[in-house]
C-alpha positions in Angstrom: -18.9 -22.0 -25.6 -18.6 -20.0 -22.6 -18.2 -15.8 -22.0 -14.7 -14.7 -22.4 -12.6 -12.9 -19.9 -9.8 -10.2 -20.6 -8.4 -7.9 -18.3 -5.2 -5.6 -18.1 -1.8 -6.3 -16.7 -2.4 -4.0 -13.9 -5.0 -6.6 -12.1 -1.2 -7.9 -11.2 -2.9 -11.5 -12.3 -0.2 -14.6 -11.9 0.5 -16.3 -15.1 -0.5 -19.4 -14.4 -3.8 -18.6 -13.2 -4.6 -16.5 -15.7 -3.9 -19.5 -18.1 -5.8 -21.9 -16.1 -8.9 -19.9 -15.9 -8.8 -18.7 -19.7 -8.3 -15.3 -18.7 -7.0 -13.1 -21.7 -4.3 -10.2 -20.2 -3.8 -7.0 -22.0 -0.6 -5.6 -21.2 -0.3 -1.6 -19.9 2.4 0.3 -21.0 5.5 2.0 -19.6 8.0 5.0 -21.1 11.1 4.4 -19.8 13.8 7.1 -20.0 11.7 7.6 -23.2 11.5 4.3 -24.3 8.2 2.8 -24.5 7.8 -0.9 -23.5 5.1 -3.3 -22.6 4.5 -4.1 -18.6 6.5 -7.1 -18.2 9.2 -6.3 -20.7 11.7 -6.3 -17.7 11.7 -7.5 -14.5 10.6 -4.7 -11.3 13.8 -4.3 -9.7 15.2 -3.7 -12.7 12.3 -0.7 -13.4 12.7 0.7 -9.6 16.2 1.9 -10.6 15.4 3.9 -13.4 15.4 7.5 -12.9 12.8 8.1 -15.4 9.4 5.5 -15.4 6.2 6.7 -16.7 2.7 4.6 -17.1 -0.1 4.5 -20.4 -3.1 2.7 -20.9 -3.2 0.1 -23.5 -4.3 1.2 -27.0 -8.2 0.8 -28.0 -6.0 -1.5 -30.6 -4.8 -3.7 -28.6 -8.1 -4.3 -27.0 -9.6 -4.7 -30.0 -7.1 -7.2 -31.2 -7.7 -8.9 -27.7 -12.0 -8.7 -28.2 -11.3 -10.6 -31.8 -9.1 -13.2 -30.8 -12.1 -14.3 -28.2 -14.6 -14.0 -31.2 -16.8 -16.8 -31.1 -17.6 -17.0 -27.6 -20.9 -16.3 -25.9 -19.6 -12.8 -25.3 -16.8 -11.0 -23.8 -16.2 -9.1 -20.8 -13.6 -6.5 -20.1 -12.2 -6.0 -16.8 -10.0 -3.0 -16.2 -8.2 -1.0 -13.5 -9.9 1.9 -12.1 -10.7 4.7 -14.4 -10.1 7.4 -11.9 -6.4 5.6 -12.4 -6.0 5.4 -16.1 -7.2 5.8 -19.2 -7.6 2.3 -19.6 -11.4 1.8 -19.2 -11.8 4.4 -21.8 -9.5 2.4 -24.4 -11.4 -0.7 -23.8 -14.9 1.5 -24.7 -13.7 2.6 -27.8 -12.5 -0.9 -28.7 -15.6 -2.3 -28.0 -17.6 0.1 -29.7 -15.5 -0.5 -32.5 -15.7 -4.4 -32.2 -19.7 -4.2 -32.0 -21.8 -7.5 -31.1 -21.9 -8.8 -27.5 -19.0 -6.9 -25.2 -19.2 -5.8 -22.1 -16.8 -3.2 -20.6 -16.7 -2.8 -16.4 -14.4 -0.4 -14.6 -13.3 -2.7 -11.5 -12.9 0.3 -9.2 -9.5 -1.1 -8.1 -6.1 -2.2 -9.4 -3.5 -5.3 -8.3 -4.7 -8.2 -6.1 -8.6 -7.0 -5.8 -8.7 -6.2 -9.7 -7.7 -9.9 -10.1 -10.4 -10.8 -7.4 -13.3 -9.7 -9.7 -11.9 -10.7 -12.5 -11.4 -14.2 -11.2 -14.9 -13.8 -10.0 -15.5 -13.6 -13.2 -14.0 -16.3 -15.1 -15.7 -18.8 -12.8 -18.9 -17.1 -13.2 -18.1 -17.7 -17.0 -16.6 -21.4 -16.7 -19.5 -22.4 -14.5 -21.6 -21.2 -18.2 -22.9 -17.8 -16.9 -24.8 -15.8 -20.0 -23.1 -12.3 -20.8 -25.8 -10.6 -18.3 -25.0 -12.9 -15.3 -21.2 -12.4 -15.5 -21.4 -8.9 -15.8 -23.5 -9.0 -12.9 -21.4 -10.9 -10.9 -18.4 -8.8 -11.1 -20.1 -6.1 -10.4 -21.2 -7.8 -7.1 -17.8 -8.5 -6.1 -16.9 -4.4 -7.3 -19.1 -3.9 -4.0 -17.4 -5.9 -2.1 -14.0 -6.1 -2.2 -11.1 -4.4 -0.7 -7.3 -3.5 -0.5 -5.3 -2.4 2.3 -1.2 -2.0 2.0 1.4 -0.9 3.8 4.1 0.9 2.2 7.4 2.3 3.1 6.9 5.5 2.2 3.9 7.6 0.9 6.2 9.8 -1.3 5.3 7.8 -4.2 1.6 8.4 -4.0 2.1 12.2 -2.9 3.6 12.8 -6.8 0.9 10.6 -8.1 -1.5 13.5 -6.6 -3.2 10.6 -4.9 -2.4 11.8 -1.0 -1.5 15.1 -0.2 2.1 16.7 0.2 1.3 17.1 4.3 0.8 13.6 4.3 4.2 12.6 3.0 6.0 14.6 4.9 4.1 14.0 8.6 5.1 10.7 7.4 8.5 11.2 7.1 8.8 13.4 10.4 7.1 11.1 12.6 8.6 7.7 11.4 5.3 6.0 11.0 4.9 3.1 8.8 1.3 4.2 6.3 -1.7 2.7 5.8 -3.8 2.7 2.7 -7.1 1.6 1.2 -7.8 1.4 -2.3 -12.0 1.0 -2.6 -14.2 2.5 -5.1 -11.7 4.2 -7.6 -10.0 6.2 -4.5 -7.1 5.6 -2.4 -7.6 6.7 0.9 -5.4 6.7 4.1 -5.8 5.1 7.0 -4.6 5.6 10.6 -1.0 5.2 10.3 0.9 2.2 12.2 4.1 3.0 14.6 6.2 0.2 13.2 6.2 -2.6 10.3 5.1 -5.5 11.8 2.2 -3.1 13.7 1.0 -2.6 10.2 0.7 -6.3 8.9 -0.7 -7.1 12.3 -4.0 -4.4 11.4 -3.9 -5.4 7.9 -4.7 -9.4 8.9 -7.1 -8.0 11.4 -9.1 -5.9 9.2 -9.4 -9.2 7.2 -10.9 -11.0 10.4 -13.5 -8.0 11.2 -15.1 -7.3 7.8 -16.2 -11.2 7.9 -20.0 -9.4 9.1 -22.3 -10.2 11.1 -24.2 -12.1 8.6 -21.8 -14.2 7.6 -21.0 -15.4 11.0 -24.4 -17.0 10.7 -25.3 -18.0 7.3 -21.1 -19.3 6.7 -18.8 -17.3 4.2 -15.8 -17.9 2.2 -13.1 -15.8 1.6 -11.6 -14.7 -1.7 -8.2 -13.2 -0.6 -5.2 -12.1 -2.4 -1.5 -11.1 -0.8 -0.2 -8.3 -2.9 3.5 -7.1 -2.9 5.9 -5.0 -4.7 9.8 -6.2 -4.2 8.7 -7.8 -0.8 7.0 -11.5 -1.1 8.2 -13.1 1.9 6.3 -10.3 3.5 3.1 -11.1 1.2 3.4 -14.9 1.9 3.5 -14.3 6.2 0.6 -12.1 5.8 -1.1 -14.6 3.2 -0.5 -18.0 5.7 -2.0 -15.7 8.5 -5.1 -15.1 7.2 -5.1 -18.6 5.7 -4.6 -20.5 9.1 -7.8 -18.4 10.7 -10.2 -18.5 7.8 -9.3 -21.2 5.4 -9.9 -19.1 2.4 -11.8 -20.3 -1.0 -9.3 -18.4 -3.2 -5.7 -17.7 -2.0 -3.0 -16.8 -4.1 0.4 -14.1 -3.8 0.5 -11.5 -6.8 3.7 -9.1 -7.6 2.3 -5.6 -7.9 3.3 -5.0 -11.6 5.4 -1.6 -12.6 2.3 0.4 -13.3 1.3 0.2 -10.4 4.8 0.4 -8.5 5.5 3.6 -10.5 2.5 5.3 -8.4 3.0 3.5 -4.7 6.9 2.8 -4.7 8.6 -0.5 -3.5 8.3 -2.2 -0.1 4.5 -2.8 -0.5 2.7 -5.6 0.8 -1.0 -6.0 1.7 -3.9 -8.0 1.1 -7.1 -7.8 -0.7 -10.2 -9.3 0.0 -13.7 -10.1 -0.2 -16.2 -12.5 1.5 -19.2 -14.3 -0.3 -21.7 -15.4 1.9 -22.9 -18.6 1.6 -27.2 -19.3 1.9 
């Protein structure tokens, strides 16, 4: 037996990767023109065209069922989207308390590819036979290192969600610039905008290279990276190819931002999530 790993669909973890790593994914919820449905029930391009879409967290009952289904393991670690963005973490905490036993709930302080990288690191530790405490510690160590930087077509959706000041959205439209943002430690932070889409992608790739760190350069390091996108798969593949050609990552995949995230960011998003693992 080993520690079981559970996450939510905001991690945008590809289905085959989740299955290969034995990760249970609990779906987030959408309400489309007043009708609730689980994330993944319809395609992203269809949802983007809908005029009224809101999001909500899984219920405690859904997490409780998922935890019970993984019973008989050496414990369960539930890894959720940032609590600053969703009530998902609290729902998982309520479920863990209801089930009892060796269950740990961890706020990844991330979403999308960054959340997925935390989840995969925990799953890899569990696969190697790590204890419940060791799996949780591994997840928290990656949370402290993982970064997510992306370019969006417009800041309008982030403005409407209250995560970016309205003046920033106005300036972006007025100046015709390409917005960049970083999502880290549960917070959305605006970065210096680029003057074109190509310039934005160049800066994202450069950030990955520069973040390697002096210690990692001396001792060696493994890169774990995810290219994320919302209806921009070609751009995500280009980003991943550019980084992989230089860094030869240990973990590398493309993941589409789910509808729950795109409601907040808007379509035409592309970026990278990554962390460096030092090799001593």
